[in-house]
BAMIZA-53737 format. One record per residue (C-alpha): residue in one letter; y, x, z. Coordinates in steps of 0.05 Angstrom, whole numbers. Layout:
N
rest: a y: Y x: X z: Z $
...
//
This chain:
100
rest: x y: 55 x: -241 z: 264 $
rest: x y: 32 x: -197 z: 207 $
rest: x y: 2 x: -132 z: 231 $
rest: x y: 1 x: -70 z: 186 $
rest: x y: -45 x: -12 z: 202 $
rest: x y: -27 x: 48 z: 157 $
rest: x y: -61 x: 116 z: 153 $
rest: x y: -22 x: 174 z: 118 $
rest: x y: -48 x: 244 z: 111 $
rest: x y: -43 x: 258 z: 186 $
rest: x y: -12 x: 197 z: 219 $
rest: x y: -41 x: 126 z: 234 $
rest: x y: 6 x: 74 z: 259 $
rest: x y: 4 x: 1 z: 273 $
rest: x y: 69 x: -35 z: 258 $
rest: x y: 95 x: -104 z: 245 $
rest: x y: 97 x: -118 z: 171 $
rest: x y: 161 x: -146 z: 140 $
rest: x y: 150 x: -192 z: 82 $
rest: x y: 184 x: -170 z: 15 $
rest: x y: 179 x: -95 z: 32 $
rest: x y: 126 x: -52 z: -1 $
rest: x y: 72 x: -12 z: 33 $
rest: x y: 109 x: 53 z: 16 $
rest: x y: 173 x: 21 z: 47 $
rest: x y: 137 x: 12 z: 113 $
rest: x y: 107 x: 84 z: 110 $
rest: x y: 179 x: 110 z: 98 $
rest: x y: 210 x: 69 z: 151 $
rest: x y: 159 x: 84 z: 204 $
rest: x y: 148 x: 159 z: 190 $
rest: x y: 76 x: 153 z: 162 $
rest: x y: 64 x: 212 z: 117 $
rest: x y: 43 x: 172 z: 54 $
rest: x y: 47 x: 213 z: -8 $
rest: x y: 96 x: 194 z: -59 $
rest: x y: 140 x: 226 z: -112 $
rest: x y: 171 x: 171 z: -158 $
rest: x y: 173 x: 103 z: -123 $
rest: x y: 163 x: 69 z: -190 $
rest: x y: 89 x: 64 z: -201 $
rest: x y: 79 x: 126 z: -248 $
rest: x y: 60 x: 184 z: -202 $
rest: x y: 6 x: 146 z: -164 $
rest: x y: 13 x: 195 z: -104 $
rest: x y: 20 x: 129 z: -62 $
rest: x y: -45 x: 101 z: -82 $
rest: x y: -79 x: 70 z: -24 $
rest: x y: -141 x: 33 z: -7 $
rest: x y: -133 x: -36 z: 25 $
rest: x y: -194 x: -47 z: 70 $
rest: x y: -167 x: -110 z: 99 $
rest: x y: -116 x: -163 z: 80 $
rest: x y: -114 x: -153 z: 6 $
rest: x y: -94 x: -228 z: -2 $
rest: x y: -31 x: -215 z: 41 $
rest: x y: -1 x: -174 z: -16 $
rest: x y: 32 x: -199 z: -78 $
rest: x y: -3 x: -198 z: -143 $
rest: x y: -17 x: -129 z: -178 $
rest: x y: 42 x: -106 z: -219 $
rest: x y: 45 x: -85 z: -294 $
rest: x y: 59 x: -16 z: -268 $
rest: x y: -8 x: -17 z: -227 $
rest: x y: -47 x: -44 z: -288 $
rest: x y: -20 x: 17 z: -329 $
rest: x y: -38 x: 68 z: -278 $
rest: x y: -101 x: 44 z: -244 $
rest: x y: -172 x: 31 z: -271 $
rest: x y: -203 x: -40 z: -262 $
rest: x y: -257 x: -8 z: -215 $
rest: x y: -202 x: 15 z: -171 $
rest: x y: -174 x: -56 z: -163 $
rest: x y: -247 x: -80 z: -147 $
rest: x y: -251 x: -26 z: -92 $
rest: x y: -183 x: -50 z: -63 $
rest: x y: -137 x: 4 z: -89 $
rest: x y: -63 x: -11 z: -99 $
rest: x y: -1 x: 30 z: -109 $
rest: x y: 37 x: 33 z: -43 $
rest: x y: 104 x: 29 z: -79 $
rest: x y: 83 x: -33 z: -115 $
rest: x y: 42 x: -73 z: -65 $
rest: x y: 91 x: -121 z: -35 $
rest: x y: 78 x: -159 z: 31 $
rest: x y: 75 x: -231 z: 30 $
rest: x y: 97 x: -283 z: 84 $
rest: x y: 39 x: -299 z: 129 $
rest: x y: -3 x: -279 z: 189 $
rest: x y: -61 x: -230 z: 198 $
rest: x y: -75 x: -158 z: 185 $
rest: x y: -67 x: -110 z: 131 $
rest: x y: -103 x: -42 z: 134 $
rest: x y: -82 x: 11 z: 83 $
rest: x y: -104 x: 84 z: 78 $
rest: x y: -67 x: 131 z: 29 $
rest: x y: -117 x: 161 z: -18 $
rest: x y: -82 x: 204 z: -72 $
rest: x y: -120 x: 231 z: -132 $
rest: x y: -99 x: 305 z: -111 $
//
């Protein structure tokens, strides 16, 4: 089982993660108040910090490279609309941290 703990603006939920879905897909599906506007990786409102389970996500996308700074990747930041869950077992912890 792949456990996903997500924290939005006011809601924290633990759900079973589904491979192939993005973190933002999960937030929408489970009513977690993640900020987002575009779902394409340009607005960065879905920016989140992964504090556990970064290796359980697919590789960083071109959209993320265009929008985030190298230091942000080092600190575990990803865009929720681009961070796709991989097959596996473990736990992913994601906290929505927008710029504004």
